[in-house]
All heavy atoms as a GROMACS GRO file, in nm:
protein
  491
    1MET      N    1   7.032   9.337   9.410
    1MET     CA    2   7.147   9.398   9.471
    1MET      C    3   7.192   9.316   9.592
    1MET      O    4   7.308   9.288   9.607
    1MET     CB    5   7.113   9.541   9.508
    1MET     CG    6   7.211   9.608   9.597
    1MET     SD    7   7.177   9.781   9.635
    1MET     CE    8   7.009   9.805   9.596
    2ASN      N    9   7.104   9.278   9.681
    2ASN     CA   10   7.142   9.202   9.798
    2ASN      C   11   7.161   9.053   9.769
    2ASN      O   12   7.197   8.978   9.858
    2ASN     CB   13   7.040   9.221   9.911
    2ASN     CG   14   7.049   9.359   9.972
    2ASN    OD1   15   7.155   9.419   9.974
    2ASN    ND2   16   6.939   9.410  10.020
    3ASN      N   17   7.137   9.010   9.645
    3ASN     CA   18   7.155   8.871   9.610
    3ASN      C   19   7.301   8.837   9.584
    3ASN      O   20   7.336   8.720   9.580
    3ASN     CB   21   7.074   8.836   9.486
    3ASN     CG   22   6.925   8.851   9.510
    3ASN    OD1   23   6.880   8.841   9.623
    3ASN    ND2   24   6.850   8.877   9.405
    4ASP      N   25   7.387   8.936   9.568
    4ASP     CA   26   7.529   8.914   9.544
    4ASP      C   27   7.594   8.877   9.677
    4ASP      O   28   7.584   8.950   9.775
    4ASP     CB   29   7.593   9.041   9.487
    4ASP     CG   30   7.730   9.014   9.431
    4ASP    OD1   31   7.806   8.935   9.491
    4ASP    OD2   32   7.762   9.072   9.326
    5THR      N   33   7.656   8.762   9.684
    5THR     CA   34   7.712   8.714   9.809
    5THR      C   35   7.854   8.765   9.837
    5THR      O   36   7.907   8.737   9.944
    5THR     CB   37   7.713   8.560   9.811
    5THR    OG1   38   7.792   8.513   9.701
    5THR    CG2   39   7.572   8.506   9.802
    6ARG      N   40   7.912   8.838   9.743
    6ARG     CA   41   8.047   8.891   9.769
    6ARG      C   42   8.039   9.000   9.874
    6ARG      O   43   7.958   9.092   9.864
    6ARG     CB   44   8.108   8.946   9.640
    6ARG     CG   45   8.132   8.838   9.535
    6ARG     CD   46   8.181   8.895   9.407
    6ARG     NE   47   8.070   8.969   9.344
    6ARG     CZ   48   8.079   9.035   9.230
    6ARG    NH1   49   8.193   9.039   9.165
    6ARG    NH2   50   7.975   9.097   9.180
    7ASP      N   51   8.123   8.991   9.976
    7ASP     CA   52   8.119   9.089  10.084
    7ASP      C   53   8.205   9.211  10.057
    7ASP      O   54   8.208   9.303  10.136
    7ASP     CB   55   8.157   9.026  10.217
    7ASP     CG   56   8.300   8.975  10.221
    7ASP    OD1   57   8.372   8.984  10.119
    7ASP    OD2   58   8.341   8.926  10.328
    8ASP      N   59   8.273   9.213   9.943
    8ASP     CA   60   8.361   9.326   9.913
    8ASP      C   61   8.297   9.428   9.821
    8ASP      O   62   8.362   9.524   9.781
    8ASP     CB   63   8.493   9.277   9.854
    8ASP     CG   64   8.474   9.196   9.725
    8ASP    OD1   65   8.362   9.150   9.700
    8ASP    OD2   66   8.573   9.181   9.652
    9ILE      N   67   8.168   9.413   9.787
    9ILE     CA   68   8.099   9.509   9.702
    9ILE      C   69   7.979   9.564   9.778
    9ILE      O   70   7.890   9.490   9.815
    9ILE     CB   71   8.052   9.446   9.570
    9ILE    CG1   72   8.173   9.397   9.490
    9ILE    CG2   73   7.970   9.546   9.489
    9ILE    CD1   74   8.137   9.324   9.363
   10ILE      N   75   7.983   9.693   9.802
   10ILE     CA   76   7.874   9.761   9.872
   10ILE      C   77   7.839   9.885   9.789
   10ILE      O   78   7.927   9.964   9.757
   10ILE     CB   79   7.914   9.803  10.014
   10ILE    CG1   80   7.952   9.680  10.096
   10ILE    CG2   81   7.802   9.880  10.081
   10ILE    CD1   82   8.014   9.713  10.229
   11ILE      N   83   7.712   9.900   9.755
   11ILE     CA   84   7.670  10.014   9.674
   11ILE      C   85   7.573  10.100   9.755
   11ILE      O   86   7.474  10.051   9.807
   11ILE     CB   87   7.603   9.969   9.543
   11ILE    CG1   88   7.704   9.889   9.460
   11ILE    CG2   89   7.551  10.089   9.466
   11ILE    CD1   90   7.648   9.826   9.337
   12ASN      N   91   7.607  10.226   9.768
   12ASN     CA   92   7.524  10.325   9.835
   12ASN      C   93   7.527  10.452   9.752
   12ASN      O   94   7.607  10.466   9.659
   12ASN     CB   95   7.577  10.355   9.975
   12ASN     CG   96   7.555  10.242  10.072
   12ASN    OD1   97   7.443  10.211  10.105
   12ASN    ND2   98   7.663  10.179  10.116
   13ALA      N   99   7.442  10.546   9.786
   13ALA     CA  100   7.443  10.678   9.724
   13ALA      C  101   7.448  10.780   9.836
   13ALA      O  102   7.405  10.753   9.948
   13ALA     CB  103   7.317  10.699   9.641
   14CYS      N  104   7.504  10.897   9.805
   14CYS     CA  105   7.511  10.999   9.910
   14CYS      C  106   7.501  11.139   9.850
   14CYS      O  107   7.523  11.160   9.731
   14CYS     CB  108   7.638  10.986   9.992
   14CYS     SG  109   7.789  11.032   9.907
   15CYS      N  110   7.466  11.231   9.937
   15CYS     CA  111   7.463  11.372   9.903
   15CYS      C  112   7.557  11.443  10.000
   15CYS      O  113   7.540  11.431  10.122
   15CYS     CB  114   7.322  11.426   9.917
   15CYS     SG  115   7.312  11.604   9.887
   16PRO      N  116   7.656  11.515   9.949
   16PRO     CA  117   7.748  11.585  10.039
   16PRO      C  118   7.686  11.707  10.105
   16PRO      O  119   7.741  11.761  10.201
   16PRO     CB  120   7.864  11.625   9.948
   16PRO     CG  121   7.801  11.637   9.813
   16PRO     CD  122   7.691  11.534   9.810
   17GLY      N  123   7.572  11.750  10.055
   17GLY     CA  124   7.509  11.871  10.108
   17GLY      C  125   7.547  11.992  10.025
   17GLY      O  126   7.611  11.982   9.920
   18PHE      N  127   7.508  12.108  10.072
   18PHE     CA  128   7.534  12.235  10.004
   18PHE      C  129   7.672  12.284  10.047
   18PHE      O  130   7.691  12.335  10.157
   18PHE     CB  131   7.424  12.334  10.041
   18PHE     CG  132   7.415  12.456   9.953
   18PHE    CD1  133   7.449  12.453   9.819
   18PHE    CD2  134   7.370  12.575  10.006
   18PHE    CE1  135   7.439  12.564   9.738
   18PHE    CE2  136   7.359  12.689   9.927
   18PHE     CZ  137   7.394  12.683   9.793
   19VAL      N  138   7.770  12.263   9.960
   19VAL     CA  139   7.912  12.284   9.993
   19VAL      C  140   7.964  12.411   9.926
   19VAL      O  141   7.924  12.445   9.816
   19VAL     CB  142   7.994  12.161   9.949
   19VAL    CG1  143   8.140  12.178   9.983
   19VAL    CG2  144   7.940  12.035  10.016
   20GLN      N  145   8.056  12.477   9.994
   20GLN     CA  146   8.119  12.600   9.942
   20GLN      C  147   8.216  12.564   9.829
   20GLN      O  148   8.335  12.544   9.851
   20GLN     CB  149   8.197  12.670  10.053
   20GLN     CG  150   8.116  12.715  10.170
   20GLN     CD  151   8.203  12.759  10.286
   20GLN    OE1  152   8.323  12.777  10.274
   20GLN    NE2  153   8.142  12.775  10.401
   21THR      N  154   8.164  12.556   9.707
   21THR     CA  155   8.247  12.527   9.589
   21THR      C  156   8.209  12.623   9.477
   21THR      O  157   8.114  12.700   9.489
   21THR     CB  158   8.222  12.382   9.541
   21THR    OG1  159   8.086  12.369   9.500
   21THR    CG2  160   8.255  12.280   9.649
   22ASP      N  161   8.281  12.614   9.368
   22ASP     CA  162   8.247  12.696   9.251
   22ASP      C  163   8.105  12.665   9.204
   22ASP      O  164   8.034  12.753   9.158
   22ASP     CB  165   8.345  12.669   9.137
   22ASP     CG  166   8.485  12.724   9.164
   22ASP    OD1  167   8.500  12.808   9.256
   22ASP    OD2  168   8.578  12.682   9.094
   23MET      N  169   8.064  12.539   9.216
   23MET     CA  170   7.932  12.497   9.170
   23MET      C  171   7.820  12.569   9.245
   23MET      O  172   7.713  12.594   9.189
   23MET     CB  173   7.917  12.346   9.184
   23MET     CG  174   7.794  12.290   9.120
   23MET     SD  175   7.804  12.110   9.131
   23MET     CE  176   7.666  12.065   9.032
   24SER      N  177   7.844  12.602   9.372
   24SER     CA  178   7.743  12.671   9.452
   24SER      C  179   7.772  12.820   9.465
   24SER      O  180   7.713  12.889   9.548
   24SER     CB  181   7.735  12.610   9.592
   24SER     OG  182   7.853  12.639   9.666
   25SER      N  183   7.865  12.869   9.383
   25SER     CA  184   7.911  13.009   9.394
   25SER      C  185   7.957  13.040   9.536
   25SER      O  186   7.942  13.151   9.585
   25SER     CB  187   7.800  13.105   9.350
   25SER     OG  188   7.764  13.083   9.216
   26HIS      N  189   8.010  12.938   9.602
   26HIS     CA  190   8.065  12.949   9.738
   26HIS      C  191   7.961  12.997   9.839
   26HIS      O  192   7.994  13.065   9.936
   26HIS     CB  193   8.190  13.037   9.738
   26HIS     CG  194   8.298  12.982   9.652
   26HIS    ND1  195   8.384  12.885   9.695
   26HIS    CD2  196   8.328  13.004   9.522
   26HIS    CE1  197   8.467  12.851   9.596
   26HIS    NE2  198   8.434  12.923   9.490
   27LYS      N  199   7.835  12.960   9.817
   27LYS     CA  200   7.727  13.002   9.907
   27LYS      C  201   7.685  12.894  10.005
   27LYS      O  202   7.603  12.918  10.092
   27LYS     CB  203   7.605  13.046   9.824
   27LYS     CG  204   7.633  13.171   9.743
   27LYS     CD  205   7.512  13.210   9.661
   27LYS     CE  206   7.546  13.333   9.576
   27LYS     NZ  207   7.436  13.371   9.490
   28GLY      N  208   7.736  12.773   9.990
   28GLY     CA  209   7.696  12.664  10.080
   28GLY      C  210   7.751  12.683  10.220
   28GLY      O  211   7.857  12.742  10.240
   29PRO      N  212   7.679  12.632  10.320
   29PRO     CA  213   7.725  12.646  10.458
   29PRO      C  214   7.836  12.547  10.495
   29PRO      O  215   7.906  12.568  10.594
   29PRO     CB  216   7.600  12.619  10.541
   29PRO     CG  217   7.517  12.530  10.454
   29PRO     CD  218   7.545  12.575  10.313
   30LYS      N  219   7.854  12.440  10.416
   30LYS     CA  220   7.955  12.340  10.448
   30LYS      C  221   8.087  12.370  10.378
   30LYS      O  222   8.089  12.411  10.262
   30LYS     CB  223   7.910  12.201  10.404
   30LYS     CG  224   7.802  12.141  10.490
   30LYS     CD  225   7.777  11.998  10.446
   30LYS     CE  226   7.680  11.927  10.535
   30LYS     NZ  227   7.664  11.786  10.497
   31THR      N  228   8.197  12.343  10.449
   31THR     CA  229   8.329  12.351  10.387
   31THR      C  230   8.347  12.226  10.299
   31THR      O  231   8.271  12.129  10.310
   31THR     CB  232   8.440  12.353  10.492
   31THR    OG1  233   8.439  12.227  10.562
   31THR    CG2  234   8.423  12.468  10.590
   32ILE      N  235   8.448  12.228  10.215
   32ILE     CA  236   8.477  12.112  10.131
   32ILE      C  237   8.508  11.991  10.219
   32ILE      O  238   8.463  11.880  10.192
   32ILE     CB  239   8.594  12.143  10.036
   32ILE    CG1  240   8.549  12.248   9.934
   32ILE    CG2  241   8.645  12.017   9.968
   32ILE    CD1  242   8.659  12.304   9.848
   33GLN      N  243   8.580  12.013  10.327
   33GLN     CA  244   8.613  11.903  10.419
   33GLN      C  245   8.486  11.845  10.483
   33GLN      O  246   8.473  11.723  10.495
   33GLN     CB  247   8.709  11.952  10.529
   33GLN     CG  248   8.847  11.984  10.478
   33GLN     CD  249   8.859  12.121  10.412
   33GLN    OE1  250   8.766  12.202  10.411
   33GLN    NE2  251   8.975  12.147  10.353
   34GLU      N  252   8.393  11.930  10.521
   34GLU     CA  253   8.267  11.882  10.579
   34GLU      C  254   8.184  11.806  10.476
   34GLU      O  255   8.121  11.705  10.508
   34GLU     CB  256   8.186  11.998  10.637
   34GLU     CG  257   8.249  12.062  10.759
   34GLU     CD  258   8.183  12.193  10.798
   34GLU    OE1  259   8.130  12.264  10.710
   34GLU    OE2  260   8.188  12.224  10.919
   35GLY      N  261   8.184  11.853  10.353
   35GLY     CA  262   8.111  11.786  10.246
   35GLY      C  263   8.170  11.651  10.210
   35GLY      O  264   8.100  11.563  10.160
   36ALA      N  265   8.297  11.632  10.237
   36ALA     CA  266   8.365  11.507  10.203
   36ALA      C  267   8.343  11.397  10.307
   36ALA      O  268   8.369  11.280  10.279
   36ALA     CB  269   8.514  11.532  10.188
   37VAL      N  270   8.291  11.430  10.424
   37VAL     CA  271   8.280  11.332  10.533
   37VAL      C  272   8.198  11.210  10.492
   37VAL      O  273   8.242  11.096  10.511
   37VAL     CB  274   8.224  11.398  10.661
   37VAL    CG1  275   8.190  11.293  10.766
   37VAL    CG2  276   8.324  11.498  10.716
   38THR      N  277   8.077  11.228  10.440
   38THR     CA  278   7.992  11.113  10.406
   38THR      C  279   8.050  11.030  10.291
   38THR      O  280   8.055  10.907  10.303
   38THR     CB  281   7.848  11.158  10.376
   38THR    OG1  282   7.794  11.220  10.494
   38THR    CG2  283   7.758  11.041  10.337
   39PRO      N  284   8.096  11.090  10.181
   39PRO     CA  285   8.156  11.007  10.076
   39PRO      C  286   8.278  10.927  10.124
   39PRO      O  287   8.293  10.810  10.089
   39PRO     CB  288   8.196  11.108   9.967
   39PRO     CG  289   8.106  11.224   9.988
   39PRO     CD  290   8.083  11.230  10.136
   40VAL      N  291   8.361  10.987  10.207
   40VAL     CA  292   8.478  10.916  10.258
   40VAL      C  293   8.435  10.804  10.353
   40VAL      O  294   8.487  10.693  10.348
   40VAL     CB  295   8.577  11.013  10.327
   40VAL    CG1  296   8.687  10.938  10.400
   40VAL    CG2  297   8.637  11.108  10.224
   41TYR      N  298   8.338  10.832  10.438
   41TYR     CA  299   8.283  10.730  10.528
   41TYR      C  300   8.236  10.608  10.447
   41TYR      O  301   8.269  10.494  10.480
   41TYR     CB  302   8.167  10.790  10.608
   41TYR     CG  303   8.075  10.690  10.673
   41TYR    CD1  304   8.114  10.617  10.784
   41TYR    CD2  305   7.946  10.668  10.622
   41TYR    CE1  306   8.029  10.525  10.843
   41TYR    CE2  307   7.861  10.577  10.682
   41TYR     CZ  308   7.903  10.506  10.793
   41TYR     OH  309   7.818  10.415  10.851
   42LEU      N  310   8.162  10.632  10.339
   42LEU     CA  311   8.112  10.522  10.257
   42LEU      C  312   8.225  10.451  10.183
   42LEU      O  313   8.222  10.328  10.170
   42LEU     CB  314   8.008  10.573  10.157
   42LEU     CG  315   7.876  10.618  10.220
   42LEU    CD1  316   7.787  10.684  10.115
   42LEU    CD2  317   7.804  10.501  10.285
   43ALA      N  318   8.324  10.526  10.137
   43ALA     CA  319   8.435  10.465  10.064
   43ALA      C  320   8.519  10.374  10.154
   43ALA      O  321   8.582  10.279  10.105
   43ALA     CB  322   8.524  10.573  10.003
   44LEU      N  323   8.518  10.400  10.283
   44LEU     CA  324   8.603  10.324  10.375
   44LEU      C  325   8.527  10.219  10.456
   44LEU      O  326   8.582  10.163  10.551
   44LEU     CB  327   8.675  10.421  10.469
   44LEU     CG  328   8.770  10.519  10.401
   44LEU    CD1  329   8.831  10.614  10.502
   44LEU    CD2  330   8.879  10.444  10.324
   45LEU      N  331   8.403  10.188  10.419
   45LEU     CA  332   8.329  10.083  10.489
   45LEU      C  333   8.405   9.951  10.475
   45LEU      O  334   8.453   9.917  10.367
   45LEU     CB  335   8.188  10.067  10.432
   45LEU     CG  336   8.089  10.177  10.463
   45LEU    CD1  337   7.960  10.156  10.384
   45LEU    CD2  338   8.059  10.184  10.612
   46PRO      N  339   8.416   9.876  10.583
   46PRO     CA  340   8.491   9.750  10.575
   46PRO      C  341   8.414   9.641  10.502
   46PRO      O  342   8.290   9.645  10.493
   46PRO     CB  343   8.510   9.712  10.723
   46PRO     CG  344   8.397   9.778  10.794
   46PRO     CD  345   8.368   9.905  10.718
   47ALA      N  346   8.486   9.544  10.452
   47ALA     CA  347   8.424   9.428  10.388
   47ALA      C  348   8.331   9.361  10.489
   47ALA      O  349   8.358   9.358  10.609
   47ALA     CB  350   8.531   9.329  10.342
   48GLY      N  351   8.219   9.311  10.441
   48GLY     CA  352   8.124   9.245  10.527
   48GLY      C  353   8.022   9.337  10.591
   48GLY      O  354   7.938   9.293  10.668
   49THR      N  355   8.030   9.465  10.560
   49THR     CA  356   7.934   9.561  10.616
   49THR      C  357   7.793   9.525  10.569
   49THR      O  358   7.771   9.497  10.453
   49THR     CB  359   7.968   9.704  10.570
   49THR    OG1  360   8.094   9.741  10.625
   49THR    CG2  361   7.864   9.803  10.613
   50THR      N  362   7.699   9.524  10.662
   50THR     CA  363   7.560   9.493  10.627
   50THR      C  364   7.473   9.618  10.625
   50THR      O  365   7.365   9.617  10.567
   50THR     CB  366   7.500   9.392  10.725
   50THR    OG1  367   7.507   9.444  10.858
   50THR    CG2  368   7.575   9.259  10.719
   51SER      N  369   7.518   9.725  10.686
   51SER     CA  370   7.445   9.851  10.684
   51SER      C  371   7.544   9.965  10.704
   51SER      O  372   7.630   9.956  10.793
   51SER     CB  373   7.340   9.854  10.795
   51SER     OG  374   7.269   9.976  10.793
   52PRO      N  375   7.539  10.064  10.622
   52PRO     CA  376   7.446  10.086  10.513
   52PRO      C  377   7.483  10.000  10.391
   52PRO      O  378   7.600   9.981  10.362
   52PRO     CB  379   7.459  10.234  10.482
   52PRO     CG  380   7.600  10.268  10.519
   52PRO     CD  381   7.633  10.178  10.636
   53LYS      N  382   7.382   9.952  10.324
   53LYS     CA  383   7.401   9.874  10.202
   53LYS      C  384   7.278   9.896  10.116
   53LYS      O  385   7.167   9.860  10.154
   53LYS     CB  386   7.418   9.726  10.236
   53LYS     CG  387   7.458   9.640  10.118
   53LYS     CD  388   7.491   9.500  10.163
   53LYS     CE  389   7.544   9.418  10.048
   53LYS     NZ  390   7.576   9.280  10.090
   54GLY      N  391   7.298   9.961  10.000
   54GLY     CA  392   7.187   9.992   9.911
   54GLY      C  393   7.103  10.108   9.960
   54GLY      O  394   6.984  10.115   9.932
   55ASN      N  395   7.166  10.200  10.032
   55ASN     CA  396   7.093  10.312  10.091
   55ASN      C  397   7.141  10.446  10.037
   55ASN      O  398   7.243  10.455   9.970
   55ASN     CB  399   7.111  10.313  10.244
   55ASN     CG  400   7.055  10.191  10.310
   55ASN    OD1  401   7.129  10.107  10.360
   55ASN    ND2  402   6.923  10.179  10.313
   56PHE      N  403   7.064  10.550  10.068
   56PHE     CA  404   7.100  10.688  10.039
   56PHE      C  405   7.136  10.753  10.172
   56PHE      O  406   7.060  10.743  10.269
   56PHE     CB  407   6.983  10.762   9.974
   56PHE     CG  408   7.005  10.908   9.959
   56PHE    CD1  409   7.091  10.956   9.861
   56PHE    CD2  410   6.944  10.999  10.043
   56PHE    CE1  411   7.113  11.092   9.847
   56PHE    CE2  412   6.965  11.135  10.030
   56PHE     CZ  413   7.050  11.182   9.931
   57LEU      N  414   7.252  10.818  10.178
   57LEU     CA  415   7.298  10.881  10.301
   57LEU      C  416   7.326  11.028  10.282
   57LEU      O  417   7.372  11.071  10.176
   57LEU     CB  418   7.426  10.814  10.353
   57LEU     CG  419   7.409  10.677  10.415
   57LEU    CD1  420   7.408  10.569  10.310
   57LEU    CD2  421   7.519  10.651  10.515
   58SER      N  422   7.305  11.103  10.387
   58SER     CA  423   7.343  11.243  10.398
   58SER      C  424   7.386  11.264  10.541
   58SER      O  425   7.319  11.215  10.634
   58SER     CB  426   7.226  11.334  10.360
   58SER     OG  427   7.266  11.469  10.367
   59ASP      N  428   7.495  11.334  10.563
   59ASP     CA  429   7.549  11.355  10.697
   59ASP      C  430   7.569  11.221  10.769
   59ASP      O  431   7.539  11.207  10.888
   59ASP     CB  432   7.461  11.448  10.779
   59ASP     CG  433   7.457  11.590  10.721
   59ASP    OD1  434   7.562  11.636  10.672
   59ASP    OD2  435   7.350  11.652  10.724
   60CYS      N  436   7.618  11.121  10.696
   60CYS     CA  437   7.646  10.986  10.748
   60CYS      C  438   7.524  10.919  10.809
   60CYS      O  439   7.535  10.832  10.896
   60CYS     CB  440   7.762  10.990  10.849
   60CYS     SG  441   7.919  11.036  10.776
   61THR      N  442   7.406  10.959  10.765
   61THR     CA  443   7.281  10.906  10.816
   61THR      C  444   7.197  10.854  10.698
   61THR      O  445   7.185  10.922  10.597
   61THR     CB  446   7.201  11.015  10.891
   61THR    OG1  447   7.285  11.069  10.994
   61THR    CG2  448   7.075  10.959  10.953
   62ILE      N  449   7.138  10.736  10.715
   62ILE     CA  450   7.050  10.682  10.612
   62ILE      C  451   6.924  10.767  10.604
   62ILE      O  452   6.861  10.795  10.705
   62ILE     CB  453   7.014  10.535  10.642
   62ILE    CG1  454   7.140  10.448  10.637
   62ILE    CG2  455   6.909  10.482  10.543
   62ILE    CD1  456   7.120  10.304  10.683
   63LYS      N  457   6.891  10.809  10.481
   63LYS     CA  458   6.774  10.892  10.457
   63LYS      C  459   6.676  10.818  10.366
   63LYS      O  460   6.716  10.732  10.288
   63LYS     CB  461   6.814  11.024  10.389
   63LYS     CG  462   6.919  11.104  10.462
   63LYS     CD  463   6.863  11.163  10.588
   63LYS     CE  464   6.970  11.252  10.654
   63LYS     NZ  465   6.926  11.313  10.774
   64ASN      N  466   6.549  10.852  10.375
   64ASN     CA  467   6.449  10.798  10.283
   64ASN      C  468   6.466  10.867  10.148
   64ASN      O  469   6.487  10.988  10.143
   64ASN     CB  470   6.308  10.822  10.335
   64ASN     CG  471   6.276  10.734  10.454
   64ASN    OD1  472   6.325  10.622  10.464
   64ASN    ND2  473   6.194  10.784  10.543
   65TRP      N  474   6.456  10.791  10.042
   65TRP     CA  475   6.471  10.846   9.907
   65TRP      C  476   6.340  10.827   9.833
   65TRP      O  477   6.293  10.718   9.815
   65TRP     CB  478   6.585  10.774   9.834
   65TRP     CG  479   6.608  10.823   9.696
   65TRP    CD1  480   6.564  10.764   9.582
   65TRP    CD2  481   6.677  10.939   9.656
   65TRP    NE1  482   6.604  10.836   9.473
   65TRP    CE2  483   6.674  10.945   9.516
   65TRP    CE3  484   6.744  11.039   9.724
   65TRP    CZ2  485   6.733  11.046   9.442
   65TRP    CZ3  486   6.804  11.141   9.651
   65TRP    CH2  487   6.798  11.143   9.512
   66GLY      N  488   6.282  10.938   9.791
   66GLY     CA  489   6.163  10.929   9.710
   66GLY      C  490   6.038  10.929   9.780
   66GLY      O  491   5.963  10.915   9.849
   0.00000   0.00000   0.00000
């Protein structure tokens, strides 16, 4: 993954958290807007970003996975 020298491709994973949607029967503590913060943050990372890169994030914070 880090062997690719193109600076315009960054791959990360994220969890929006427990969001008030039909999927959670509207029981989550986060609004849809709050749940969208981390995915939007990752989608808008500028070219050349070195971190986060190849990480799992929740609440815009890198988390350990596994």
